[in-house]
PyMOL commands that place a pseudoatom at each C-alpha (Angstrom):
pseudoatom trace, name=CA, resn=MET, resi=1, chain=A, elem=C, hetatm=0, pos=[16.665, 12.397, 2.601]
pseudoatom trace, name=CA, resn=ALA, resi=2, chain=A, elem=C, hetatm=0, pos=[13.389, 10.402, 2.162]
pseudoatom trace, name=CA, resn=VAL, resi=3, chain=A, elem=C, hetatm=0, pos=[11.262, 10.488, -0.939]
pseudoatom trace, name=CA, resn=PRO, resi=4, chain=A, elem=C, hetatm=0, pos=[8.169, 12.295, -0.294]
pseudoatom trace, name=CA, resn=SER, resi=5, chain=A, elem=C, hetatm=0, pos=[5.039, 10.104, -0.164]
pseudoatom trace, name=CA, resn=GLU, resi=6, chain=A, elem=C, hetatm=0, pos=[2.543, 10.611, -2.854]
pseudoatom trace, name=CA, resn=ASP, resi=7, chain=A, elem=C, hetatm=0, pos=[0.172, 12.812, -1.187]
pseudoatom trace, name=CA, resn=ASP, resi=8, chain=A, elem=C, hetatm=0, pos=[2.970, 14.810, 0.787]
pseudoatom trace, name=CA, resn=CYS, resi=9, chain=A, elem=C, hetatm=0, pos=[4.317, 18.154, -0.861]
pseudoatom trace, name=CA, resn=PRO, resi=10, chain=A, elem=C, hetatm=0, pos=[7.536, 19.012, 0.861]
pseudoatom trace, name=CA, resn=VAL, resi=11, chain=A, elem=C, hetatm=0, pos=[6.466, 22.688, 1.061]
pseudoatom trace, name=CA, resn=SER, resi=12, chain=A, elem=C, hetatm=0, pos=[3.416, 24.619, 2.082]
pseudoatom trace, name=CA, resn=ASP, resi=13, chain=A, elem=C, hetatm=0, pos=[0.537, 24.991, -0.054]
pseudoatom trace, name=CA, resn=SER, resi=14, chain=A, elem=C, hetatm=0, pos=[0.877, 28.527, -0.323]
pseudoatom trace, name=CA, resn=LEU, resi=15, chain=A, elem=C, hetatm=0, pos=[4.544, 28.318, -1.392]
pseudoatom trace, name=CA, resn=LEU, resi=16, chain=A, elem=C, hetatm=0, pos=[3.611, 25.955, -4.045]
pseudoatom trace, name=CA, resn=ALA, resi=17, chain=A, elem=C, hetatm=0, pos=[0.823, 28.256, -5.066]
pseudoatom trace, name=CA, resn=SER, resi=18, chain=A, elem=C, hetatm=0, pos=[2.945, 31.103, -5.329]
pseudoatom trace, name=CA, resn=LEU, resi=19, chain=A, elem=C, hetatm=0, pos=[5.317, 29.011, -7.579]
pseudoatom trace, name=CA, resn=TYR, resi=20, chain=A, elem=C, hetatm=0, pos=[3.018, 27.649, -9.757]
pseudoatom trace, name=CA, resn=ARG, resi=21, chain=A, elem=C, hetatm=0, pos=[1.667, 31.254, -10.403]
pseudoatom trace, name=CA, resn=SER, resi=22, chain=A, elem=C, hetatm=0, pos=[5.138, 33.087, -10.567]
pseudoatom trace, name=CA, resn=SER, resi=23, chain=A, elem=C, hetatm=0, pos=[6.652, 34.556, -13.669]
pseudoatom trace, name=CA, resn=PRO, resi=24, chain=A, elem=C, hetatm=0, pos=[9.942, 32.709, -14.927]
pseudoatom trace, name=CA, resn=GLU, resi=25, chain=A, elem=C, hetatm=0, pos=[11.882, 35.858, -13.352]
pseudoatom trace, name=CA, resn=GLY, resi=26, chain=A, elem=C, hetatm=0, pos=[9.705, 35.540, -10.028]
pseudoatom trace, name=CA, resn=LEU, resi=27, chain=A, elem=C, hetatm=0, pos=[10.253, 31.526, -9.936]
pseudoatom trace, name=CA, resn=SER, resi=28, chain=A, elem=C, hetatm=0, pos=[13.956, 31.772, -9.695]
pseudoatom trace, name=CA, resn=VAL, resi=29, chain=A, elem=C, hetatm=0, pos=[13.667, 34.182, -7.062]
pseudoatom trace, name=CA, resn=LEU, resi=30, chain=A, elem=C, hetatm=0, pos=[11.276, 32.051, -5.069]
pseudoatom trace, name=CA, resn=VAL, resi=31, chain=A, elem=C, hetatm=0, pos=[13.243, 28.790, -5.749]
pseudoatom trace, name=CA, resn=ALA, resi=32, chain=A, elem=C, hetatm=0, pos=[16.432, 30.294, -4.246]
pseudoatom trace, name=CA, resn=THR, resi=33, chain=A, elem=C, hetatm=0, pos=[14.531, 30.829, -0.961]
pseudoatom trace, name=CA, resn=VAL, resi=34, chain=A, elem=C, hetatm=0, pos=[14.176, 26.864, -0.759]
pseudoatom trace, name=CA, resn=PRO, resi=35, chain=A, elem=C, hetatm=0, pos=[16.590, 24.955, 0.918]
pseudoatom trace, name=CA, resn=ILE, resi=36, chain=A, elem=C, hetatm=0, pos=[18.437, 22.697, -1.494]
pseudoatom trace, name=CA, resn=GLY, resi=37, chain=A, elem=C, hetatm=0, pos=[17.304, 19.474, -0.140]
pseudoatom trace, name=CA, resn=THR, resi=38, chain=A, elem=C, hetatm=0, pos=[13.847, 20.404, -0.059]
pseudoatom trace, name=CA, resn=ARG, resi=39, chain=A, elem=C, hetatm=0, pos=[14.321, 21.851, -3.353]
pseudoatom trace, name=CA, resn=ALA, resi=40, chain=A, elem=C, hetatm=0, pos=[15.073, 18.670, -4.980]
pseudoatom trace, name=CA, resn=MET, resi=41, chain=A, elem=C, hetatm=0, pos=[12.175, 16.799, -3.094]
pseudoatom trace, name=CA, resn=LEU, resi=42, chain=A, elem=C, hetatm=0, pos=[9.972, 19.452, -4.619]
pseudoatom trace, name=CA, resn=ALA, resi=43, chain=A, elem=C, hetatm=0, pos=[11.311, 18.948, -7.882]
pseudoatom trace, name=CA, resn=TYR, resi=44, chain=A, elem=C, hetatm=0, pos=[10.622, 15.344, -7.858]
pseudoatom trace, name=CA, resn=PHE, resi=45, chain=A, elem=C, hetatm=0, pos=[7.397, 15.964, -6.401]
pseudoatom trace, name=CA, resn=CYS, resi=46, chain=A, elem=C, hetatm=0, pos=[6.138, 18.123, -8.992]
pseudoatom trace, name=CA, resn=SER, resi=47, chain=A, elem=C, hetatm=0, pos=[7.431, 16.215, -11.967]
pseudoatom trace, name=CA, resn=ARG, resi=48, chain=A, elem=C, hetatm=0, pos=[5.260, 13.313, -10.986]
pseudoatom trace, name=CA, resn=ARG, resi=49, chain=A, elem=C, hetatm=0, pos=[2.252, 15.368, -11.583]
pseudoatom trace, name=CA, resn=ALA, resi=50, chain=A, elem=C, hetatm=0, pos=[1.073, 16.380, -15.084]
pseudoatom trace, name=CA, resn=HIS, resi=51, chain=A, elem=C, hetatm=0, pos=[0.092, 19.712, -14.464]
pseudoatom trace, name=CA, resn=LEU, resi=52, chain=A, elem=C, hetatm=0, pos=[2.877, 20.851, -12.139]
pseudoatom trace, name=CA, resn=GLU, resi=53, chain=A, elem=C, hetatm=0, pos=[5.473, 18.820, -14.519]
pseudoatom trace, name=CA, resn=PRO, resi=54, chain=A, elem=C, hetatm=0, pos=[6.955, 21.803, -16.200]
pseudoatom trace, name=CA, resn=LEU, resi=55, chain=A, elem=C, hetatm=0, pos=[7.243, 23.646, -12.532]
pseudoatom trace, name=CA, resn=GLY, resi=56, chain=A, elem=C, hetatm=0, pos=[9.218, 20.412, -11.450]
pseudoatom trace, name=CA, resn=LEU, resi=57, chain=A, elem=C, hetatm=0, pos=[11.392, 20.506, -14.485]
pseudoatom trace, name=CA, resn=ALA, resi=58, chain=A, elem=C, hetatm=0, pos=[12.016, 24.140, -14.025]
pseudoatom trace, name=CA, resn=ILE, resi=59, chain=A, elem=C, hetatm=0, pos=[12.989, 23.541, -10.319]
pseudoatom trace, name=CA, resn=ALA, resi=60, chain=A, elem=C, hetatm=0, pos=[15.273, 20.575, -10.978]
pseudoatom trace, name=CA, resn=ASN, resi=61, chain=A, elem=C, hetatm=0, pos=[17.180, 22.795, -13.654]
pseudoatom trace, name=CA, resn=THR, resi=62, chain=A, elem=C, hetatm=0, pos=[18.508, 24.352, -10.438]
pseudoatom trace, name=CA, resn=CYS, resi=63, chain=A, elem=C, hetatm=0, pos=[19.384, 21.214, -8.673]
pseudoatom trace, name=CA, resn=SER, resi=64, chain=A, elem=C, hetatm=0, pos=[22.606, 19.133, -8.965]
pseudoatom trace, name=CA, resn=PRO, resi=65, chain=A, elem=C, hetatm=0, pos=[22.200, 15.488, -10.371]
pseudoatom trace, name=CA, resn=GLU, resi=66, chain=A, elem=C, hetatm=0, pos=[23.497, 14.501, -6.931]
pseudoatom trace, name=CA, resn=GLU, resi=67, chain=A, elem=C, hetatm=0, pos=[20.957, 16.063, -5.101]
pseudoatom trace, name=CA, resn=LEU, resi=68, chain=A, elem=C, hetatm=0, pos=[18.340, 14.655, -7.139]
pseudoatom trace, name=CA, resn=TYR, resi=69, chain=A, elem=C, hetatm=0, pos=[19.644, 11.379, -6.958]
pseudoatom trace, name=CA, resn=ASP, resi=70, chain=A, elem=C, hetatm=0, pos=[19.771, 11.518, -3.360]
pseudoatom trace, name=CA, resn=VAL, resi=71, chain=A, elem=C, hetatm=0, pos=[16.047, 12.118, -3.329]
pseudoatom trace, name=CA, resn=ALA, resi=72, chain=A, elem=C, hetatm=0, pos=[14.855, 9.949, -5.962]
pseudoatom trace, name=CA, resn=GLY, resi=73, chain=A, elem=C, hetatm=0, pos=[17.584, 7.479, -7.035]
pseudoatom trace, name=CA, resn=ARG, resi=74, chain=A, elem=C, hetatm=0, pos=[17.833, 6.478, -10.756]
pseudoatom trace, name=CA, resn=ALA, resi=75, chain=A, elem=C, hetatm=0, pos=[14.464, 8.926, -11.306]
pseudoatom trace, name=CA, resn=GLY, resi=76, chain=A, elem=C, hetatm=0, pos=[16.575, 11.712, -10.090]
pseudoatom trace, name=CA, resn=TRP, resi=77, chain=A, elem=C, hetatm=0, pos=[18.883, 11.101, -12.754]
pseudoatom trace, name=CA, resn=SER, resi=78, chain=A, elem=C, hetatm=0, pos=[16.235, 10.937, -15.389]
pseudoatom trace, name=CA, resn=LEU, resi=79, chain=A, elem=C, hetatm=0, pos=[14.563, 13.947, -13.877]
pseudoatom trace, name=CA, resn=PHE, resi=80, chain=A, elem=C, hetatm=0, pos=[18.064, 16.022, -14.068]
pseudoatom trace, name=CA, resn=GLU, resi=81, chain=A, elem=C, hetatm=0, pos=[18.587, 14.940, -17.625]
pseudoatom trace, name=CA, resn=ARG, resi=82, chain=A, elem=C, hetatm=0, pos=[14.959, 15.804, -18.974]
pseudoatom trace, name=CA, resn=ALA, resi=83, chain=A, elem=C, hetatm=0, pos=[15.588, 19.557, -17.071]
pseudoatom trace, name=CA, resn=GLN, resi=84, chain=A, elem=C, hetatm=0, pos=[19.149, 19.863, -18.640]
pseudoatom trace, name=CA, resn=ALA, resi=85, chain=A, elem=C, hetatm=0, pos=[17.585, 18.952, -22.166]
pseudoatom trace, name=CA, resn=GLY, resi=86, chain=A, elem=C, hetatm=0, pos=[16.982, 22.466, -22.640]
pseudoatom trace, name=CA, resn=THR, resi=87, chain=A, elem=C, hetatm=0, pos=[13.263, 21.750, -23.811]
pseudoatom trace, name=CA, resn=LEU, resi=88, chain=A, elem=C, hetatm=0, pos=[11.306, 22.880, -21.019]
pseudoatom trace, name=CA, resn=PRO, resi=89, chain=A, elem=C, hetatm=0, pos=[7.806, 22.958, -21.281]
pseudoatom trace, name=CA, resn=GLU, resi=90, chain=A, elem=C, hetatm=0, pos=[6.214, 26.346, -20.924]
pseudoatom trace, name=CA, resn=LEU, resi=91, chain=A, elem=C, hetatm=0, pos=[4.725, 26.903, -17.508]
pseudoatom trace, name=CA, resn=PRO, resi=92, chain=A, elem=C, hetatm=0, pos=[1.119, 27.467, -17.556]
pseudoatom trace, name=CA, resn=ARG, resi=93, chain=A, elem=C, hetatm=0, pos=[0.355, 31.247, -16.974]
pseudoatom trace, name=CA, resn=SER, resi=94, chain=A, elem=C, hetatm=0, pos=[-3.242, 32.370, -16.164]
pseudoatom trace, name=CA, resn=LYS, resi=95, chain=A, elem=C, hetatm=0, pos=[-3.181, 35.620, -18.085]
pseudoatom trace, name=CA, resn=ARG, resi=96, chain=A, elem=C, hetatm=0, pos=[-3.180, 33.123, -21.024]
pseudoatom trace, name=CA, resn=ARG, resi=97, chain=A, elem=C, hetatm=0, pos=[-6.308, 31.390, -20.077]
pseudoatom trace, name=CA, resn=ARG, resi=98, chain=A, elem=C, hetatm=0, pos=[-9.068, 31.682, -22.669]
pseudoatom trace, name=CA, resn=GLY, resi=99, chain=A, elem=C, hetatm=0, pos=[-12.446, 34.069, -21.180]
pseudoatom trace, name=CA, resn=ILE, resi=100, chain=A, elem=C, hetatm=0, pos=[-15.488, 32.437, -20.822]
pseudoatom trace, name=CA, resn=THR, resi=101, chain=A, elem=C, hetatm=0, pos=[-18.077, 33.246, -23.413]
pseudoatom trace, name=CA, resn=LEU, resi=102, chain=A, elem=C, hetatm=0, pos=[-21.822, 32.866, -22.497]
pseudoatom trace, name=CA, resn=ALA, resi=103, chain=A, elem=C, hetatm=0, pos=[-24.305, 31.754, -25.701]
pseudoatom trace, name=CA, resn=SER, resi=104, chain=A, elem=C, hetatm=0, pos=[-25.459, 34.855, -27.339]
pseudoatom trace, name=CA, resn=GLY, resi=105, chain=A, elem=C, hetatm=0, pos=[-28.689, 33.229, -28.631]
pseudoatom trace, name=CA, resn=PRO, resi=106, chain=A, elem=C, hetatm=0, pos=[-31.383, 30.669, -27.517]
pseudoatom trace, name=CA, resn=LEU, resi=107, chain=A, elem=C, hetatm=0, pos=[-29.932, 27.389, -26.359]
pseudoatom trace, name=CA, resn=ARG, resi=108, chain=A, elem=C, hetatm=0, pos=[-33.059, 25.605, -27.545]
pseudoatom trace, name=CA, resn=LEU, resi=109, chain=A, elem=C, hetatm=0, pos=[-35.025, 26.401, -30.683]
pseudoatom trace, name=CA, resn=ASP, resi=110, chain=A, elem=C, hetatm=0, pos=[-38.597, 24.746, -30.977]
pseudoatom trace, name=CA, resn=PHE, resi=111, chain=A, elem=C, hetatm=0, pos=[-39.343, 24.571, -34.512]
pseudoatom trace, name=CA, resn=ASP, resi=112, chain=A, elem=C, hetatm=0, pos=[-43.111, 23.931, -35.560]
pseudoatom trace, name=CA, resn=THR, resi=113, chain=A, elem=C, hetatm=0, pos=[-42.927, 21.519, -38.456]
pseudoatom trace, name=CA, resn=GLY, resi=114, chain=A, elem=C, hetatm=0, pos=[-46.367, 22.419, -39.401]
pseudoatom trace, name=CA, resn=GLN, resi=115, chain=A, elem=C, hetatm=0, pos=[-47.572, 18.829, -39.242]
pseudoatom trace, name=CA, resn=ASP, resi=116, chain=A, elem=C, hetatm=0, pos=[-50.266, 17.436, -37.103]
for i in range(1, 116): cmd.bond("trace and resi %d" % i, "trace and resi %d" % (i + 1))
show_as sticks, trace
zoom trace
């Protein structure tokens, strides 16, 4: 298998978005639908992007070291070791995002100093 280029995701944008937004339980169900070779490429693809790294590690945790090695060589071994370390970063969740707050007062105050 060839390593995907820096810009080419091995799955559709809609599947990647679904994986990114899914709960941990939903993630395991979705990942199981991805063929293993594609799954290893996806794990490597995601792990190389800061905002997708937790997703990549979670996906790599479902791959064998040989599958990751076939896709990424020594980087695949390293990815497998990080995924197996048991300290997977928490996946970002949209429900944990802080709400947007709006200013409740004037944004600019004009002070009259009383001097001419």
